[in-house]
C-alpha positions as CSV (number, residue, x, y, z in Angstrom):
1,M,4.6,-21.2,9.8
2,T,7.3,-20.8,7.2
3,Q,8.3,-17.5,5.6
4,E,6.8,-18.5,2.3
5,E,3.5,-19.5,4.0
6,M,3.3,-16.0,5.7
7,L,4.0,-14.3,2.3
8,N,1.2,-16.3,0.7
9,L,-1.2,-15.5,3.5
10,A,-0.5,-11.8,3.2
11,K,-1.0,-11.9,-0.6
12,K,-4.2,-13.9,-0.2
13,A,-5.6,-11.3,2.3
14,I,-5.0,-8.6,-0.3
15,N,-6.0,-10.4,-3.5
16,E,-9.0,-12.3,-2.3
17,T,-10.8,-10.2,0.3
18,P,-13.8,-8.3,-1.0
19,G,-14.2,-4.6,-0.2
20,F,-12.2,-1.4,-0.8
21,I,-9.0,-3.1,-2.1
22,K,-10.8,-5.3,-4.6
23,H,-13.2,-2.5,-5.6
24,N,-10.3,-0.2,-6.5
25,N,-8.4,-3.0,-8.3
26,F,-5.2,-2.8,-6.3
27,K,-2.8,-5.4,-7.4
28,V,0.1,-7.0,-5.6
29,E,3.2,-6.9,-7.8
30,D,5.9,-8.1,-5.4
31,V,6.2,-8.8,-1.7
32,S,8.9,-10.1,0.6
33,T,9.6,-9.6,4.3
34,E,11.7,-6.5,3.3
35,Y,9.7,-4.9,0.6
36,A,6.2,-4.7,-0.9
37,K,5.0,-3.3,-4.3
38,M,1.5,-2.8,-5.5
39,S,-0.2,-0.9,-8.4
40,V,-3.4,0.5,-9.5
41,E,-4.7,1.2,-13.0
42,L,-6.2,4.7,-13.2
43,T,-9.8,4.7,-14.6
44,E,-12.5,7.3,-14.8
45,E,-13.8,6.0,-11.4
46,T,-10.5,6.6,-9.7
47,L,-10.1,10.3,-10.7
48,N,-11.1,13.4,-8.8
49,P,-13.1,16.3,-10.5
50,N,-9.8,17.7,-11.8
51,G,-9.1,14.6,-13.8
52,V,-6.2,13.3,-11.6
53,A,-6.0,10.4,-9.2
54,H,-8.2,11.0,-6.2
55,G,-6.1,11.7,-3.0
56,G,-8.1,9.0,-1.2
57,L,-7.1,6.4,-3.8
58,L,-3.4,7.4,-3.4
59,F,-3.7,7.1,0.4
60,G,-5.5,3.8,0.1
61,L,-2.9,2.4,-2.2
62,A,-0.1,3.4,0.2
63,D,-1.9,2.2,3.3
64,T,-2.6,-1.1,1.7
65,T,0.9,-1.6,0.4
66,M,2.4,-0.8,3.9
67,G,-0.2,-3.1,5.5
68,L,0.7,-5.9,3.1
69,L,4.3,-5.5,4.2
70,A,3.4,-5.4,7.9
71,R,1.4,-8.6,7.5
72,T,4.5,-10.5,6.3
73,T,5.4,-10.6,10.0
74,G,2.6,-13.2,10.3
75,R,0.6,-10.8,12.4
76,N,-2.7,-8.9,11.8
77,V,-2.4,-5.1,11.8
78,T,-4.4,-1.9,11.8
79,T,-3.3,1.6,11.0
80,I,-3.1,3.9,14.0
81,N,-1.5,6.9,12.4
82,A,-0.5,8.1,8.9
83,H,0.8,11.2,7.1
84,I,0.7,11.7,3.4
85,D,2.4,14.4,1.2
86,Y,1.0,14.9,-2.3
87,L,3.9,16.0,-4.4
88,K,2.7,15.7,-8.0
89,P,-0.7,15.0,-9.7
90,G,-1.4,11.3,-10.2
91,I,-1.8,11.1,-13.9
92,G,-1.3,8.4,-16.6
93,K,-2.6,4.9,-16.8
94,K,-1.0,3.3,-13.8
95,L,0.5,4.2,-10.4
96,T,2.9,2.0,-8.5
97,C,3.5,2.0,-4.7
98,T,6.6,0.6,-2.9
99,A,6.8,0.2,0.9
100,E,9.6,-0.5,3.3
101,A,9.8,-0.9,7.1
102,I,11.4,1.8,9.1
103,K,11.1,0.1,12.5
104,V,9.2,-3.0,13.5
105,G,8.7,-3.4,17.3
106,K,6.7,-5.7,19.6
107,A,3.4,-3.8,19.4
108,T,3.8,-1.4,16.5
109,G,5.6,-0.9,13.2
110,V,6.5,2.2,11.3
111,Y,6.5,2.0,7.5
112,R,7.2,4.3,4.6
113,A,5.6,4.2,1.1
114,N,6.3,6.0,-2.1
115,I,3.9,6.3,-5.0
116,Y,5.3,6.7,-8.6
117,N,3.7,7.4,-11.9
118,E,4.6,5.5,-15.1
119,E,7.6,7.8,-15.7
120,E,8.9,6.8,-12.2
121,Q,8.3,10.4,-10.9
122,L,7.5,10.5,-7.2
123,V,3.8,11.4,-6.8
124,S,3.3,11.0,-3.0
125,T,5.1,9.9,0.1
126,V,3.4,8.3,3.1
127,T,4.6,7.3,6.6
128,A,2.4,5.3,8.9
129,T,2.3,3.5,12.2
130,F,0.6,0.1,12.4
131,F,-0.5,-1.7,15.6
132,F,0.0,-5.4,15.7
133,L,-3.3,-7.0,16.8
134,D,-2.0,-10.3,18.0
């Protein structure tokens, strides 16, 4: 499988699979084997009772962005461990998440994600370990 085919499969898995990702309107903005970027538009349904982005939405966006990057290896993955730091309220109309690999091994990969608001202020940081299923 070529690198371009792997990237297209990874994008397709995110963009076309029904469920949590589609329900929350996560969008792939950019992806390569080195970097992934996704975004989410904030709506009334994505906010917590305090009127800011729900922490679960932030975690889901980061997990999905890192998972997208991990899938560019051509392998299926699942999250086995993750840690999130909420640094600033997620407010505005749109949040953007970027991900990079820290270490990719034979059975696992460690990734880092950062979520930014429209003013490019850091909202959350996440690190996660993914297990390669195949």
